[in-house]
N, C-alpha and C positions, 0 to 999 in steps of 0.2 A: 819848582819850589826850589829852597834852599836845606842846606843842612847845618846844625847847629852844633859850632864844632868851638870851645874856649871862652862861651858867654856869647857869638856873634852867628848871625847867619851867614852862612859861607855859601858862596858861588863856584863853581867852576868851569872852565871852557868846556872839558869834558863831560859828556850828559851819558843819563843813561833814557830811553823813555820808557813809561809807564805805558800800557797797552791794556784797552779795553777787550776780554778776552773774545766778546762774545761779538764784536764787530770789528775787532781790529785798529780801532781810530787810537791814536794819540791823546791820553788822559791828560799828563803833564810831563816834565820833566824833573828829573833830580843830580845833583853833582855825581860825577864817578869815584866816589872817594879813594883812598889809599894808606898804603902804610903811614904815610907821613902825616895824613890829617888823624889816622887814629893815634900816631902817637903825640900830636895837638891836643887829642881829645882827653886821653887818657892825662895827661899832664894837667889839663883843665879841671877833669874830675878831683885829682888830688887835690886841687886847691878846694873846690865846691865841696869835699868831704870835710873841712874845717868847718865849713858856712852849716854843714850839716849837724854835726856835732854840737855846733852851740845852741841849737834849737831846743826847745824845750818839748817833751812830749804832746804837750797842748799844742803847741805851734804846728808841729806837723800832722796832727789830728784836723787841726783847721785848714791848713793847705790841701788835703787829700776830700778832706768832706766839703771844700770849693769847687775843687777839679769836680766831683762827682754832679754839682750841682750845675754846673759849666755844660756837662755833657747831656744833662736834660736839656737844658735851654737851646743845647745845638745839636740834637739830635737827630734832624730832618738832615743836617748840612753833613754831617758823617756817615750817615746811610747811604745818602746817594753817591759820596765818596767809595762807600765798603764797593757798592753795587757794581760803579764804574770799573776798579783797578781790582779787583777780586772775581767777580760775572758770578757773584752770590745773589739769590733773589731780592727784591724790596723788603720783603715778610723777614725773610734772614738776617737782612743788612740790619732791619729798626731790633732784633730781638736781639742779635749781637750788642748793639748801643744798649740796650737797656740791662744786658748781662754786662755791660763793662761799668755802666753805673754803680751796678750791686756789688762789684768789684773792689771801687775806691770807697764806697762808703762801708763796706767789712773792713779794709785795710784800716781807713782813718781809724777807726774803733781800735784796733789791734796797735795802734801807735799808743794809745793809752793803757795797756796791757803786757808790758815786757817784763816781764817776772824774774825775779833771785829766788834764792831759798838761802836758810841758813845752815851751815854745816855742823853738825856733833861732834868737833874734834874729842871732845872727852870719852868719845866710845873705842879709839885709840889710844892702846898703852903708852905713856908718855907724852899724851899731848891732853894731858887734863887742864892745863893750864892756859890752854888756846880757846878763843872762840872765834867763830867765822863765818862769812858765806860768802856768796857767788853773785854776781851782776851779769846780763847782757850787753855786751856793747857791739858796734854795727862790725862786719866784716871787714869792709873799708870800701873800694872800688872794686863795683860789679859788671864785667862784661854781660851782657844781654844780647842775644841772638834767636831771631823770632822767624815763625815760618810764615808762607803766603795764607793759609786758610782762614786765620782767625785774627789779622794784624793790627785790629784794635785791642779786644779782650786779652788775648794772649799776651800782647805787649803788655798792658795794665798788669796780668798775672804778676809781672816780673819787676815792673816801676813801683806799683802799688805800695806792695810790702817792704820791698827794698829800700822807700822814702820813710816808711812806717819808721825800720826800723836803723833809720840815721845813715843810710848808705849814700854813696852818691853813682851814679849809673852810666856808661856809656851803651848807649845802645844801637846793634846793627839789625835794621828794621830786611825782612827779604827784599829783595832789588824787584823782584815783581811789582810789590806792594806795599811801597814805602809811604804813601801821600797821609792814612790815616794817623801814622805812626807820627809825622812830621806836625800835622792839625794839633793831636794829642799833645806834644813840647809846647805848641804854643799856649794851649789852655792852662797846663802847669805853670809856667812863668805866668801869665797872669793869675792863679792861683796864691804867687807868692815864694813860690819855690824858688829856693838861691840858682841865678844863672847859670852858674858853673856845675852843679849836683845833676844835670841833666845834658846829656852830648849823645846825638845823634848823628852817626854818621854813616852814608848812605853808598852800596856800593857793592859789588860782587865777593862772594864769601873768599876765594884766593886772595883777591887783593884789598879785603878790608876785616873781613872776619878772622881769618889766619894771625896778620899782627895784632888784634886784639885779645885773640887766645892765648899768643905767648908773650904776649907783654909781662914782665914778672912783678909789675906795679899793680895789675888786677890780680885781686886776693880770689874771685869767685867766678866762674860761668856757669849762666842760666841758658839752657839750650832745648829749644825744641825744635824736632826736624827727624832725619832720616837715623836709622841703626848706623848705616856707611859714615855718615858725617859724623855721628855722634863717637862712633871708634875715631875718627881720626883727631877729633878735639881731645881724649884723653891720651894721644900719644905726644900731642904738642903741648898742652896744656903747663905740663910742670906740678910744683907744688902748689896748686890752688882746691879751694872745695869747690864741688861740681853739683851741680842739681840737671839731670837729665830726661828728659821725654820724649822719646826715639820711636814714637809709633806702635803698630799691634797689625794685629789680621782678626779684629775683634770674632768673637763667637758666641753664638745666643743657644739654650737647650731649649727645646720645647718637648715637656713629656706627655703622656698620652691623659696626663690627668690637669693638664693646665688651662686658661682661657685662651681658648684656641684665636677665637674670634681678636680678642686684645692682644696675643701676642703678632698676628697676623697684619692688626692696624700698626702696632709699634715697630714691628720691621720693616714696613713700607716708608714709613717716614725715617727712621734712624737707618737705612742703607742707601739713600737717596738725598737726603738731603744735603746740601752745597756739593751736589753732584757727587756724592762719595766722598769728598776730599777732607774728611777728618779723623783724626787717631782712630776714634773708638768706634766709627763708623761698622755696620753689621755687615761681617764681608764671609762669614761662615754661621749656616745654620743646620742645625742637628734636629731632627725631629723622629719621635718614636714612631716607629715602623706601622702603629698600628691606628694612627692618626694623621699618617704620612699625607695621604690622599685628600681625604677634607682638611687639613691645613691649605694646601697648595688651591684647593677651590674657593677658598678665602683669601688667602693671600695674591694669587693673579691678577684679577679683577681690580682689585686697590691698587698692584701697581701699573697696569693698564690705563688708569685712570690719572695717571700722574702726567700734568700738562708740563712739555718741553719746550724751551723756546727763551726768550727774550728776557733777562731779569728783571729789567725796567718796569715789566707789566705786572702788575697787582696779583693777576690769577696763576702765573706762571708758580710750578712746583719743583722745578730741574731747570738750573740754569745752565751755564758754558763751563768747561774744563779750564784750569787756568790755563792751557795754550795746548795748541794741534798736536805736538808732540806726545803729551800727556793721553790723549784720547787715543790717538794710535796706538801707544805703548796699550790703553786699556782692550783695545779691537786686538789686537796681536795675542794678549793673554788670552782672549776670550776664544779666539781661533785657534788657537794652542790645546785648549783645555778640551775642544771638539774633537780636534784630531785623535786626542789621547783617551777619548772614549765617553766625555760628559755630554751631558742631552740637553740642548737649549730648549727653556721653556718661555721664554720674552726675550725680546729687543736683541741687540748684539749690535745694531747699524751706528756706525758715525757718520756726521755730517760734520765735516772742518772740525770747531771746538767742543762741539754736541755729542755725545753720549747717552744713547737710550739707556734707560735704566731698565738691566739684564738681570734675570734669574737663570741657573743653570743646576740639573741636578746629577747626578752618581758622576761626582768631580774624582776624579783620582787623588791618592795624597799624594802622589810625585809632581802635582800638579803645581806651576806658580801658582796659580789661585788658592789653591789650600795651603802652601809651604809660606807665601809672601804677603806681602802689602801690596793689593792692587791699587789701590787710593783713587778708587773711582766709581759710578755707580754699578758696581757690580756685585752681586750677592750668589755665593752657592748655597745650597740645599740637598742636603745627603740622609740619608737612614739613619737608624738604628736600634738595638735592642732592650739595652738597658740601661740603668745610669751610669753602672760602671764604665762602661765601655763609651756613652756619650762624656763621660769625664776625662776620658783616656785621649779622645778624639780632639778637645778642646786643647787638651796638655802637649797633643803632639804638635807643638808649635817653637820656634825660636825666640816668639813673642809674649808676653804677662801682663798687659795692662789692665782692662775689665773685659769681664763678661758677663752676660744674663742669662737665668733660666726661669721658664715658666711653670707651674706645679702649685697644685695645693698641698701637696705633700710636706711637711713642717720636717719631717725625718730628712726626707728627701732634700730638699731646700739646705740644712744645716750640712749636710753630707757634700754638697756643692759649693758652699762656703769654707769649707774646711778642705777642700782635696782640690778645686781649681785654683794652680797659681798663676795669679792675677793681682794688684793692686786694688782690685773692686769687683766685686760678685754684686749684681744686681737681681734682686729675687722679684720675679712676676714685671720685670723691666728688662728694656734690652741696653746692651754695653754702652750704649750710647748717651746713656742719661750722666748729666755732670749739673751738679749745683754749685756754685762759686767757690763756696765757702767749704767746700769739704774737702778733706785729703785726698788730693789727684795724683799718680802717678804709678810704675809698673816696676815689676820685677823682669829677669831674664833678659834679654834682648829691647826690652821699653825701655830700660834703663834705671837710673834710680832717684831719690830726693822725693819731694814731694810738694805739691803747689795747694792754693788756699791760702790766702790770706794768713791764717793764725799758723800753719803748718811752714809757710814760706818763711813769714819771719822768723822761726826758729833755725832755717836752713842759712839764713842771712847775717847771723848774728855768731858771735863766739860767745864761750863760756870765761869771765873774768874771777877767781876765786882772791877774797880779800881774807886774810886770819892777821889776828888780834892777839898778840902774848899778853897776859893778865896778871902773871907773877909780878 
C-alpha cells in the first residue's frame, strides 16, 4: 500500500513490513515515511484546510455520512484487514467496523451542531453600547497519531470530528497496523473529502511522528498511546492544543452485594478481549473478602473456557498479542509477580505471540502488575474489607482512565463515583465499557482532553468573539 501525501498516493523504496501477529506472514508493505514526507504532508494540509473552510456544515455532514455508508458496504473487507494486521479475532474485528460506522455517523450529525453563544456585554460597566457573540472555528491543521490496537475506530475518533469541525489532518498510524487507516483514507476521498484535507504518512515514531509533533504549522496533536510517549510529545510539541489518551491499569470493584455472576461474566470478557491490549482492559479486580471465594468459583471456569488461537476462526475468543516481544513482556511480569509472592490461579503460558488468559491473586502493591499497565491478557484479583479501602486501592495508581464497580447499594455507588479518580466510573459494569458518543478520556497519567464526536469537536475548535459597537 501507499501513503497519501499532498494529494497523491506515494510510494518509497524503503518499506515497512506489516506482519500477521498470529503466523508472522507479511500482509503487505507500506512506505517508510520520514521528516521530508511529513513536511510535504503538512504543506498539503495547509492547502486542504482552505478547502475545508469553504465547505458548508451540510457538505461536511454529507461527506462523513457517506463514509459511514461505505464502511457498511465494505465491512467484511475491513474486518479481514483488521484480523490480519492486528491479530484480533474476526468477531472483534467486525465489531470494530460496526463501531466505526457509528463514530462517523455521530460525527456527521455534529457537523451541523457547532454552535456559538451571545455575550451580554451590558453586564459589564462601560460596555452598555456593545453587543456580541462568539462562534467556533476550526483549530487548523491537526496531527493525529494512533495506536495499533484499534487502528480503524481510534483513527475515526480523530478524523471524523476533525473534519466535522472543518479541520485538515495529517495522520500517522501505528507502523504495525497502518493498512486499515489507508483503506479508510480511500473511502474518505470517495466520499468527497477534499483531497488534501487528509494526509496519511506511514512510518516509525522517531522518523515520522516526531517531525509531525514539532512542526509549528500543526496547531493540535491528538494522540493515543503510552504515558511515556505522551510525556515526550508534551515536551516537543511547543504551543499547540493537545488531546492525549495515555492508557491505564483499569480497576474493578466487586462488592458483597453486587451481582457476582454478572461481574464474573463481564470481567472474563473485559480482561481478555483483544488479548488484553485495550487501554480500558480490566487489569485490577478488588473483591470484598466475604464473597471472594464465591466470585472466583464463578470467574475461573469462564476464563478457562475462553478459546485461544487463530483469530481468523469464528470460534476463537482470544487471539495473539501484537508481537512476541509483547507476549514475553507479559510472561516476565507474571513470573516476577509470582517471585514477589503472588499466587497463580490460571494461565501464565506463552506460545510465541499467544499468551494464555491469566489470573493471579495476592499480588503485592509494589509489583508491575499492580502499578503499571500490563497491556496483556492478565488480571489480578485481590481482597478488600471496606469500600473506602477499595477506593484507596483503585486510586493507588499513576493512571485514571476508567473504573467499574458492581454493587446494589446506591449510596456506595455514588460514593465510588465521587471519590474514584478517573475520567469515567461504570456502575454495575466493567471499565472496558465505551459507547463511542460518550465523553471518553482520563485524568492523572491517563492524559487529558475528551474523545466522542461531540466532545472532540469542542477540543478541535477555537472560540472567536465578535463584538459590535452600537452607539
